[in-house]
N, C-alpha and C positions, 0 to 999 in steps of 0.2 A: 332286831332292837324290836324289842314290848310292846305289842301297839296299845298305847295311850286314849282313854274315854274320854268325848268331848267334856263329861261333867269332872273327868281329873284338870283336862285344859284349864275349863272354863276355872278351878279353884284357883288353881298355879299364876295366875294370870290375874287373881282379883285382890286387891292389895286388902294388910288391913284396915279395919277403919279406923283405930289409933294413927295411921300412918297418912290420913287424908285430910285437907280440910273441912268445916263442919258445911260447908256448904255443897261439896262432893259427896256426902257419907248418903246422903236418902238415894240416890243414883246408883249405889254400889247391888253389882248382881242385877240389876235391868236389863245392861247393855255390854258386850265386847264384842272386840274383832282380831280374826288372824290370819296370819300368813299362812299359804301351804306349800311345802317344797323345801326341799336342804338347797346349801348353797349352788349345788352345780344344777337347782332348778329342777330335781329330779326325786321323786319320792321311793325310800328303800321298801323293795317288794315284799310284800305281805299280804294274805289272804283277807278275801270279802270281809267287810265290817260284821256282826252280826246282824239285826235289824235292829233297828235304835229307833225312839221316839222320847224325844224329849220337852220340858214343860216351857217351851222359848219360840219363837219365830224364828227362821234362819233364813238368812238370805245368801248362798254360795254359789262363786262366781270361778269357774276351771277351763284352764287349758291342758286337755287331753282327752283318751278315749277311755271307754270300758262302760260298765252294764249297770244303769240303775232302778233297782224294783224298788216297787212299790204299789200298795195296795198287794192284789193278786198280777198285777204288769208287772212286766221285764222290757227296760226300750235302750235299747246302745245309743250310747250318746259320746258327740266332742265335732272336732277337737274345740270349739269354743262352747260353754252353754252355760245358763244361769240353774240353780235349783232352789226352790221355795218349798220349804217347809212349813208347815205349820203344827201344835200340838197335837193336834190329832190326825199328822202321819207317820205312818210308821215307813219305813225306809230302810233300803241297803246300795252300798257303791262298791261295785267290784271293778276296779280299776285292771287296765291290761296291762300285760305285766311288762310289752316293749316299747311301750309308751310314756314321753314324761309327763308330767303330772303337776301341774304349780296353780296357784289361785289365791283365794282369799274370803272371809266367808264374816259377819257378823251373826251376833243371835242377840234377840232383844227381846223385853214383855210390853206389854199392853199398857203396862205400867209408864214405860219408858218413854210411849209412842204419844199419850193423852195429851200430855201438857205443852205439845204443838200447836198451833195456831188451828184452833175449831175444836182439839181436844178429839182427834182422829184415834179411833181402836181399829188393830189390825186386822183384827174378824172381819170389819166390816167394810175393808179394802179388798176392789174386785180378785187384785192378784191373791189374793186369801179366802176367794170365794171354794165354796165343795167343790164346783163345778168346774173351776179354773184347771189348768196344767198348769201342773208344778215343775214341768221341764222348758225351757226357751232355747232353742236354738239360736246361735250368735253370728255374725259376721266377725271378724278381724277387727274391724275398723269400731263395730259394736263392742266388742269386748275392750277395745282400748280406751272406750269413752267410758265405761262401766267400772273399768281397774281404775280409771282418775281419781275415783272419786273413793275410792277404798286408798287412794294411796295420799288422801288426805285425810282421810279417821286414822293410821294406822300410827302414823307419829304423833296424833295430837291425843291418843287413848296412853300414850307413853308420858305425856305430860303432866307437868303441875299445876297448869291454870286452873284458876279456881272456879273457873266459866265453864269447863270442858265439854258436860255433858251436856251443853246447852248449846255448843256448839256443832257437836258429837250429833244429837238431836236433828240440827238442820241440815247436815251431813246425809242420814236417816232418810231426813223428809227427801232431799231431793234422788238418792240413789231408788226410794220406792216410785217417785216418779216418773223417773228415764226406765225403770223397768216395765211401769204401766204402760207410758207408750212406748215399747216393744211389744205388749200384750194388751192389746188396746180395749176397753171394754166398750159394750154399744151406748151410743147416746142415749141421757136421759131423756124418758118422755113419759106421757101420761100413760102408767100400766092401767091394764083393765084389774077391777075387783079379785078374779075367776083368776086371771095369771098369777096376780101377787098373792093368792091363798096356794096355788099349784106351789110356786115356788117357795115360799114357809112353809108347806108340807114335805120340800125336798131338803130345806135345810135344817128343818128339826127331826129329819129321819136320819143324816149325815152325823148330826151333834150324838145321835147316841155310839157311831164307831169311828176307829175300832177301837176293841175290848182288849185287853191286857189282862196278864195272869190273877192281878188282883182287882180288878173291877166285879162291881155287882152283877147279878143276872140282867137282861134288858128292862126299863121302865116303862116303858112303851113299845108294845109285843102287838098289840091287834087296832084295826083300820078306828074302832070305837075309840082306844086311847087317845088316838092322834086326833081325830074329832073332838073329844074334850078337851084333849090340853092347846087344838087351835081356837076354841068355842064355836064350831061350828054345826051341824048336824052330820050325823058321818054319811045319812043319803045326800046331802049335798055337797062333802068332799066327795066321793065316791065318782058323784060326776061330773062335778071339775076335771077331775084327775085325767077321769077318762076321756076328756073331748081332749084335756091340754096334750095325752102323753098319748092315749088310746089303750091305758091299762086301768083298770078296775084298782082300789087301794089294796087290794089283800095283794095282788101280785105284784106289785109293787114291792109289799113291806118280803114279799116271799122272793123274788129275787134277788133283796139288798140283804137275808137272812143268809141266800144260798151266798153269795159273794164274798158274807163277812166270813162264813163257815169256813169255803176254803182257803181263808187266808190264814183262817185260825190251821186247818187242819197243813197248810202247805212251810209255815213262817214258824208255829212252837211246839215244842216235844208234848203239850196235853194229849190224854187221853180221849175217843171217842167219846164217851162218859162227863168227860170235866168238858169239854167243848158244847156239847148238848145242854148240861147246866148253866152253861155262861150264856148260851143264847136263849135260854128261858125254856128250854122246851121240858118237859114234864117229867121225861124220862130219854132211854138215849133208843132203847128202839124207835121211837116217834120222831126222830133224828135222823133216823138214817133213810125209815122211811120217804121224810120229806127230802134229805139232800139226796134220792135216788131217786125221785121225783123230779128233781133239780135239775138233776147234772146227767145222770143216766147209770150214776158208777155209789156203790157203797162209800161210806167215808173209810174204810180200813183201801180199798183199791183205791180210790182216788190218791189218798198220803201214798201208797207205794206205787 
């Protein structure tokens, strides 16, 4: 069976604008839901997917075992789990050959979610924050409860009800709250200014990554670049981060650059010079010196 990309699935399941009522047209392309598995409940064996990153958010519910690779991490998962993907997360799924795999997933954009009460943005939700863990292990009972929400979405998506997207948005909000209860965020409290600044720095840093082949070189490269973007003096930013993390701004930037360099060397076919350019280094020699200082390996040795 020839592998089918998510983009192809998305296009196949999105009806032509002319076939839909006017009230639905504004929602086309902003939400969809799919089931995974054939009639026997088992996926045909296929090699691991390529590293994938899409321009939408994704909540996947799976019954099965395998390995999820994201950033430069690899995690064994199963038999019941949720996987949360954002437009900035690059990942790959490698199912076990002997395991049954079933489940469902939905994809959506910020534009789809915004009309919900409060105009919530997906990027502001705790489950999609840069520091949040994208994998949530489930008990069988939790899996059944989450699956029940998907089982309401799937027939509604196929219906011709003129306001079906409003109903689907309600189901999506319910799903998000269910997931957030499985991975509760810290209780809201008065956050000191220094803590806020450290969190803003971390979020701004994560927004720069991951980089793909079509991305421009990094816009923010130095401690001063980040200080200017956050409208604070570089000395103040460095002091706050040192107190909050125990590391200087330069150290944090270097560690994150090294992390991204390892991901690019592992997940892409870009050569060392291309990786150096993507990360904003003046030349490959400077990048090699930087990489060896942070990892103990040359880029070529690390890739091999």
